[in-house]
C-alpha positions in Angstrom: -11.9 7.3 -3.7 -8.2 7.6 -2.8 -6.2 6.0 -0.4 -4.6 9.0 0.6 -7.7 10.8 1.7 -9.2 7.9 3.4 -6.4 6.6 5.0 -5.9 9.9 7.2 -9.3 9.9 8.2 -9.1 6.3 9.5 -6.1 6.8 11.6 -7.4 9.8 13.3 -10.8 8.0 13.9 -8.5 5.0 15.2 -6.3 7.6 17.2 -9.5 9.5 18.4 -10.8 6.1 19.6 -7.8 4.9 21.2 -7.5 8.2 23.1 -10.7 7.9 24.5 -10.4 4.4 25.6 -6.9 5.0 27.3 -8.6 8.0 29.0 -11.3 5.8 30.5 -9.0 3.2 31.6 -7.2 6.0 33.4 -10.2 7.8 34.7 -11.6 4.6 36.3 -8.2 3.5 37.9 -7.7 7.1 39.4 -11.5 6.7 40.6 -10.8 3.4 42.1 -7.9 4.3 43.5 -9.7 7.2 45.4 -12.4 5.2 46.4 -10.0 3.1 48.0 -8.2 5.6 50.1 -11.8 7.2 51.1 -12.3 3.8 52.5 -9.2 3.5 54.2 -9.7 7.0 55.5 -12.9 5.8 56.9 -11.8 2.8 58.2 -8.9 4.2 60.1 -11.2 7.2 61.3 -13.7 4.5 62.7 -10.6 2.7 64.5 -9.5 5.7 66.4 -13.2 7.0 67.2 -14.2 3.6 68.8 -10.9 2.6 70.3 -11.8 6.1 72.2 -15.2 5.6 73.1 -13.9 1.5 74.0 -11.4 3.3 76.4 -13.8 5.5 78.3 -16.5 2.5 78.7 -13.9 0.3 79.9 -12.8 2.9 82.5 -16.6 3.3 83.1 -16.6 -0.5 83.6 -13.5 -0.3 85.9 -15.4 2.1 88.3 -18.6 -0.5 88.3 -20.5 0.7 85.6 -21.9 -1.5 82.7 -19.9 -3.5 80.3 -18.8 -2.1 77.2 -20.9 -2.6 74.3 -18.4 -4.2 71.6 -20.7 -4.0 68.5 -19.4 -1.1 67.2 -15.8 -1.6 68.1 -16.5 -4.9 66.1 -17.7 -3.5 63.1 -14.9 -1.2 63.0 -12.3 -3.8 63.1 -14.1 -6.0 60.3 -13.9 -2.7 58.3 -10.4 -2.4 58.6 -9.8 -5.9 58.2 -11.2 -5.7 54.8 -9.6 -2.3 53.6 -6.2 -1.8 55.2 -3.1 -3.3 54.2 -1.8 -5.6 56.7 0.5 -3.4 59.0 -2.5 -1.2 59.5 -4.4 -4.6 60.3 -2.1 -5.1 62.8 -1.7 -2.3 64.5 -5.6 -1.9 64.8 -5.4 -5.4 66.6 -3.2 -4.5 68.9 -5.3 -2.0 70.0 -8.0 -5.0 70.4 -5.7 -7.1 72.2 -5.2 -4.1 74.8 -8.9 -4.4 75.3 -9.0 -8.0 76.0 -6.3 -7.7 78.5 -7.8 -4.8 80.2 -11.3 -6.5 80.3 -9.5 -9.7 81.6 -7.7 -7.4 84.2 -11.1 -5.4 85.1 -13.2 -9.0 85.3 -10.5 -10.8 87.8 -10.0 -7.6 90.0 -6.9 -6.7 89.1 -7.4 -3.3 87.8 -9.5 -1.5 90.8 -7.4 1.2 92.1 -6.6 4.9 90.3 -2.9 3.5 89.4 -4.4 0.2 88.0 -6.4 2.3 85.5 -3.5 4.7 85.0 -1.3 1.7 83.6 -4.0 0.3 81.9 -4.7 3.6 79.8 -0.9 4.0 79.4 -1.2 1.0 77.5 -4.1 1.2 76.0 -3.3 4.8 74.7 0.1 3.9 73.4 -1.5 0.8 71.0 -3.7 4.2 69.7 -0.8 6.2 69.1 1.1 3.4 67.0 -2.0 3.1 65.1 -2.2 6.7 64.2 1.1 7.1 63.7 1.1 4.2 61.5 -2.7 5.3 59.5 -0.4 8.6 59.2 2.2 6.8 57.3 -0.3 4.8 54.9 -2.3 7.7 54.1 -0.5 11.2 53.8 3.1 9.3 53.9 4.1 10.8 56.7 7.3 10.0 58.3 7.2 12.3 61.2 5.4 10.8 64.4 2.9 12.3 67.0 3.7 11.7 70.4 0.6 12.1 72.1 -3.0 12.1 71.3 -5.0 15.3 71.3 -7.7 14.3 73.3 -4.7 13.8 75.9 -3.3 16.6 77.9 0.4 16.3 78.4 1.0 15.3 82.2 1.3 17.8 85.2 3.7 18.1 87.7 0.9 18.5 90.0 -2.8 20.0 89.8 -3.3 22.3 92.2 -6.8 23.0 93.0 -7.0 24.9 96.0 -7.7 28.8 95.6 -4.5 31.0 96.3 -4.4 33.3 99.3 -5.2 36.2 97.6 -8.2 35.3 95.7 -10.5 35.2 98.6 -11.1 31.5 98.2 -12.4 32.4 94.3 -12.3 29.2 92.6 -9.5 27.0 91.7 -5.9 28.4 90.7 -5.7 26.6 87.9 -2.2 24.8 86.8 0.8 25.1 88.5 4.3 23.8 87.0 4.0 24.7 83.8 6.3 27.1 82.5 
């Protein structure tokens, strides 16, 4: 057989094998990156969900109810530690630190009034908001920041729950001072 016939066939086979191998490597890398991103997204959602649950549980604890169950929160922290870059881990640990401080204040009797809870809630929500904005940067490359969490309404000048004079006492007025 002639070399001019065999050589192109061998080169064609080698080029095909190289293309398939390179395509496999690139696909594997893309799938691994997507899997890692999905895990990070899941870990961030766990932190947001569990931190909300713990915040509610701490408020109940402050009002004399049972101590919060920390298992799910600790699992969420472990997940973020294993999947996230250090800046995101530090933001999650800052939430955890506010939870520890809050628990200590409640147990020391230093957080018994409504004003105390407002101060505590503000520090927890600030830490949660910092985490959310950090997660937005990591997950979506967002440089804009959110200024409040969706579950928390804007502060109102006042809440007027008395019935209006012309309603005949039929229910609350609603929110006043909003424009």
